[in-house]
C-alpha positions in Angstrom: 0.0 0.0 0.0 1.3 3.5 -0.8 1.7 5.9 2.1 -1.0 8.3 0.8 -3.5 5.3 0.6 -2.5 4.3 4.1 -3.2 7.8 5.4 -6.7 7.8 3.7 -7.3 4.4 5.2 -6.4 5.6 8.7 -8.6 8.7 8.4 -11.5 6.4 7.4 -10.9 4.4 10.6 -10.6 7.3 13.0 -12.8 10.1 11.7 -16.1 8.8 13.1 -14.5 7.9 16.4 -13.1 11.4 16.9 -16.4 13.0 15.8 -18.4 10.9 18.2 -16.3 12.2 21.0 -16.3 15.8 19.7 -18.3 16.8 16.7 -16.0 19.9 16.1 -13.1 17.6 15.2 -12.2 16.7 11.7 -9.2 14.8 10.2 -7.8 15.9 6.8 -5.1 14.4 4.6 -2.6 16.6 2.8 -3.6 20.0 4.2 -1.0 22.7 3.9 -0.2 24.5 7.1 1.6 27.8 7.5 5.1 27.6 9.0 6.5 31.0 8.2 5.4 34.6 7.9 8.1 36.8 6.7 8.1 40.6 6.3 10.0 41.7 3.2 9.8 45.4 3.9 7.8 48.1 5.7 6.4 51.2 4.1 6.5 54.6 5.8 2.8 54.4 6.4 3.2 51.2 8.5 2.0 48.8 5.8 4.2 45.9 5.0 4.8 43.4 2.3 4.6 39.9 3.7 5.3 36.4 2.4 3.6 33.3 3.8 5.1 29.7 3.5 3.5 26.4 4.2 4.3 22.7 4.4 1.9 19.9 3.5 1.0 17.7 6.4 0.2 14.0 6.2 -2.8 14.1 8.6 -4.2 17.1 10.4 -6.8 17.2 13.2 -8.6 20.4 13.1 -11.3 22.0 15.3 -14.1 23.8 13.4 -16.6 26.2 14.7 -18.3 29.4 13.4 -16.9 29.0 9.9 -13.4 29.0 11.3 -10.9 26.2 12.0 -7.8 25.7 14.1 -5.1 23.2 13.6 -4.8 21.0 16.8 -2.7 18.0 15.9 -0.4 17.1 13.1 0.5 13.4 12.4 3.3 12.6 10.1 3.4 9.1 8.8 5.9 6.5 7.6 5.5 2.9 6.5 7.9 0.2 7.6 10.9 2.3 8.4 12.0 5.8 9.3 15.5 7.1 8.6 17.6 9.5 10.6 17.0 12.1 7.9 13.2 11.6 8.2 13.3 12.1 12.0 15.4 15.3 11.7 13.2 16.6 8.8 9.9 16.0 10.5 11.1 17.3 13.9 12.2 20.5 12.2 8.8 20.7 10.5 7.2 20.4 13.9 9.4 23.2 15.3 8.6 25.6 12.4 4.8 24.8 12.5 4.9 25.4 16.3 6.5 28.8 15.8 3.3 30.0 14.0 0.8 27.8 16.0 2.3 27.6 19.5 -0.5 25.5 20.8 -0.1 22.8 18.0 0.7 19.2 19.0 2.8 17.2 16.6 3.5 13.5 16.3 4.7 10.6 14.2 2.9 7.4 13.3 4.8 4.4 11.9 3.0 1.5 10.3 3.8 -2.0 9.3 6.8 -2.2 11.7 6.3 -5.8 12.7 7.2 -6.3 16.3 10.0 -3.8 16.2 9.9 -1.0 18.8 10.1 2.7 18.0 13.5 3.3 16.6 16.1 5.1 18.8 16.7 7.7 16.0 13.2 9.0 16.7 13.9 9.6 20.3 17.3 11.1 19.6 16.3 13.4 16.7 12.6 13.9 17.3 12.9 16.5 20.0 9.9 18.5 18.7 7.5 15.6 18.6 4.8 15.4 21.3 4.1 11.8 20.6 5.3 8.8 18.6 3.4 5.6 17.9 4.2 2.4 16.0 1.7 -0.2 14.7 2.7 -3.8 13.9 0.9 -3.9 10.5 -0.6 -1.4 8.1 -4.0 -2.2 9.5 -4.1 -1.5 13.2 -5.4 -3.9 15.7 -8.5 -2.7 17.6 -6.2 -2.0 20.6 -3.8 0.0 18.5 -6.6 1.9 16.9 -8.3 2.7 20.3 -4.9 3.8 21.7 -4.4 6.1 18.7 -7.8 7.7 19.0 -7.4 8.2 22.7 -4.0 9.7 22.2 -5.4 12.1 19.6 -8.2 13.2 21.9 -5.6 13.8 24.7 -3.5 15.8 22.3 -6.5 18.0 21.3 -7.1 18.6 25.0 -3.4 19.5 25.5 -3.6 21.9 22.5 -6.7 23.6 23.9 -5.0 24.0 27.3 -1.8 25.4 25.8 -3.9 27.9 23.8 -5.7 29.0 26.9 -2.4 29.4 28.8 -0.8 31.3 26.0 -3.6 33.6 25.0 -5.4 34.2 28.3 -2.3 35.0 30.4 -3.3 38.6 30.9 -6.9 38.0 31.6 -8.0 38.7 35.2 -10.4 35.8 34.9 -7.7 33.3 33.7 -7.0 30.0 35.4 -3.8 30.4 37.4 -1.5 27.5 36.9 1.6 27.0 39.1 2.8 23.7 37.6 3.4 22.4 34.1 4.8 18.8 33.8 5.2 17.2 30.4 4.9 13.6 31.5 6.8 10.8 29.6 4.6 7.8 28.9 5.8 4.6 27.2 3.9 1.5 26.3 
């Protein structure tokens, strides 16, 4: 199976499950997402000429409401193997996307890995990933699928919380957090 076919297959498996938990969530394949906003020059009146740049994502979980949408979770995908170059490239994409969308969560899904664990190169070079997951085959087991959907819902919640922390920090009615702990979970 080609990677793009695999992504469409996965979306078909998870879209209903996500929507049943939160009908504002959608999953999209191949959506381009802004990673850079550059100002080429300013004019004396304060206007500016800007350039926008975007990368295509493999899978994107968005939250839609009121004819607007927000990116919540990006999932990059690889079948069978992931190289050191892949890990570095995707981690850098995660970093640049998070510069523009600081509440965005970013991860990697590997498929058809047999019973091999996540490769060490992902841990070493994937410093900007919020999660990594590996499936034994192209088609996930029910347990793998359930873990993936649960993980995505948790990542959406984390994205929402980060957005609140970042953009409500000056509000007198904000929640006042005194601890942030990015827990490490392995399975």
